[in-house]
Backbone bond lengths (Angstrom), bond angles and torsions (degrees), N, CA, C in turn:
res aa  C-N    CA-C-N  psi(-1)  N-CA   C-N-CA  omega(-1)  CA-C   N-CA-C  phi
1 M - - - 1.497 - - 1.511 107.85 -
2 G 1.336 112.69 124.33 1.432 118.26 176.09 1.460 113.97 -128.46
3 G 1.430 117.83 165.30 1.273 117.24 173.17 1.576 106.71 95.60
4 E 1.310 113.18 -170.17 1.548 123.75 179.80 1.495 110.00 -64.25
5 P 1.383 117.61 137.51 1.440 117.86 172.33 1.486 115.06 -69.71
6 Q 1.304 120.70 153.59 1.505 120.19 170.39 1.475 106.90 -92.48
7 D 1.256 120.45 172.71 1.402 127.97 179.04 1.596 106.76 -85.63
8 Y 1.266 120.12 -4.31 1.434 127.38 176.28 1.462 113.57 -139.53
9 L 1.317 114.71 162.81 1.496 120.18 171.18 1.469 110.74 -104.19
10 E 1.340 113.79 126.60 1.474 124.76 -178.49 1.568 110.18 -102.84
11 I 1.340 117.10 119.94 1.475 121.75 -178.49 1.486 112.05 -120.61
12 F 1.389 119.15 133.92 1.400 118.50 178.21 1.632 105.17 -80.39
13 D 1.397 108.19 133.02 1.413 112.20 179.90 1.551 112.90 -95.33
14 A 1.322 114.97 85.15 1.543 117.09 -172.99 1.506 110.33 -68.78
15 A 1.314 120.97 -19.74 1.459 119.66 -173.78 1.444 111.53 -80.85
16 H 1.423 118.94 -15.10 1.518 122.74 -175.24 1.587 104.80 -125.43
17 S 1.303 122.61 23.46 1.431 125.42 179.02 1.432 119.90 -110.97
18 Q 1.434 116.37 33.37 1.381 123.93 176.75 1.562 112.33 -60.28
19 D 1.241 113.85 -53.25 1.489 119.02 -178.18 1.461 117.57 -91.78
20 E 1.280 116.52 -26.45 1.511 122.20 -179.47 1.549 109.17 -154.39
21 D 1.279 120.73 146.60 1.436 124.86 171.20 1.511 114.92 -54.92
22 R 1.235 122.24 115.62 1.535 123.93 174.64 1.488 110.07 -107.31
23 F 1.289 118.14 152.10 1.378 123.98 179.97 1.614 104.75 -135.42
24 I 1.317 107.50 157.69 1.554 117.93 170.38 1.500 108.74 -123.41
25 A 1.278 114.38 124.37 1.396 121.32 178.38 1.553 105.64 -108.21
26 I 1.290 116.00 123.22 1.499 125.80 -172.65 1.617 107.64 -114.42
27 G 1.335 121.29 121.27 1.403 120.34 179.10 1.582 109.62 -161.15
28 E 1.212 115.96 164.66 1.442 127.95 174.71 1.442 117.15 -68.08
29 I 1.316 115.10 130.48 1.492 121.48 171.29 1.458 107.82 -125.07
30 H 1.237 120.72 -179.54 1.517 124.45 -178.32 1.516 114.28 -54.19
31 R 1.431 117.77 -39.10 1.424 117.62 -170.43 1.556 107.80 -101.67
32 G 1.303 120.19 6.76 1.448 120.46 177.08 1.431 111.96 147.10
33 V 1.430 118.33 -142.46 1.495 122.18 -176.61 1.514 104.39 -111.68
34 A 1.412 113.44 127.03 1.452 120.57 -178.76 1.531 113.18 -111.75
35 A 1.326 121.50 153.88 1.322 130.67 170.06 1.566 115.02 -114.88
36 V 1.366 115.80 126.98 1.472 118.18 178.91 1.531 105.53 -119.76
37 I 1.332 113.87 124.06 1.432 118.80 178.50 1.501 109.95 -95.99
38 Y 1.380 122.01 129.90 1.457 125.81 -178.31 1.422 114.80 -149.21
39 T 1.346 115.50 168.13 1.483 120.74 171.03 1.573 103.62 -138.24
40 E 1.325 105.94 156.20 1.495 113.67 -178.81 1.587 110.34 -102.31
41 R 1.303 116.08 110.02 1.412 127.76 -171.78 1.642 108.78 -73.67
42 A 1.363 118.39 -44.28 1.356 124.63 -178.27 1.536 104.65 -148.18
43 E 1.366 114.82 -179.66 1.407 123.77 -175.18 1.579 110.54 -56.76
44 D 1.417 115.52 -32.81 1.392 116.13 -177.06 1.607 111.22 -128.87
45 T 1.305 114.69 24.61 1.475 125.29 178.67 1.519 116.57 -120.97
46 V 1.256 120.43 111.84 1.598 120.56 176.17 1.615 102.01 -115.92
47 R 1.419 106.55 138.33 1.445 116.02 176.69 1.527 102.50 -109.45
48 I 1.269 113.58 129.48 1.535 118.38 176.31 1.510 106.22 -93.59
49 I 1.315 113.06 122.15 1.503 121.28 -177.64 1.576 107.88 -83.10
50 G 1.427 115.21 -45.40 1.417 120.38 179.98 1.494 109.43 -168.65
51 A 1.390 110.49 168.36 1.435 118.90 177.93 1.532 104.81 -149.93
52 R 1.423 111.04 146.23 1.478 116.23 -176.11 1.510 105.80 -167.10
53 M 1.218 117.22 173.82 1.463 123.02 176.72 1.538 106.75 -72.39
54 A 1.311 115.20 141.88 1.490 116.04 -174.82 1.520 108.05 -70.42
55 T 1.373 111.02 156.31 1.509 118.34 176.69 1.591 106.39 -80.44
56 N 1.366 116.64 167.46 1.482 120.95 -178.36 1.517 106.87 -56.49
57 R 1.330 115.94 -44.37 1.496 118.52 -175.60 1.688 110.68 -63.15
58 E 1.332 112.07 -44.57 1.512 116.17 178.87 1.615 111.63 -63.26
59 R 1.295 114.44 -38.94 1.448 122.65 -178.76 1.566 104.58 -62.95
60 D 1.318 118.72 -46.62 1.512 119.84 -179.76 1.468 113.14 -60.91
61 R 1.279 114.39 -43.46 1.503 123.75 -179.98 1.561 111.41 -59.90
62 Y 1.405 113.83 -46.39 1.418 120.64 175.79 1.478 109.93 -59.07
63 R 1.404 116.40 -48.18 1.549 115.19 -173.80 1.515 110.99 -67.79
64 E 1.314 117.54 -35.80 1.534 119.98 -179.68 1.562 106.79 -67.96
65 Y 1.299 120.03 -33.05 1.468 123.06 173.14 1.515 112.62 -62.00
66 M 1.241 112.96 -51.07 1.456 119.55 179.63 1.636 113.22 -63.93
67 D 1.180 112.81 -43.96 1.463 118.60 174.21 1.431 114.86 -47.76
68 Q 1.417 120.49 -35.26 1.399 126.28 179.06 1.487 112.38 -59.01
69 Y 1.257 120.61 -20.71 1.495 125.17 -178.13 1.555 117.20 -114.13
70 R 1.295 115.66 14.35 1.471 122.10 -176.01 1.640 105.17 -99.67
């Protein structure tokens, strides 16, 4: 990873990308760390599949990512 950090961690979801490329965006919200699952339908269209609080593993990965830039 190079360049400027994002405010969130984006992960390609290979396990659920059989029909379309799916991604998980993990970032902080007011109540903690959340995960948003989405796919890009067109250049300017994003379809949100779901949103939830991040799992412990996702939270750890997000914090490790953010620690790289502190």
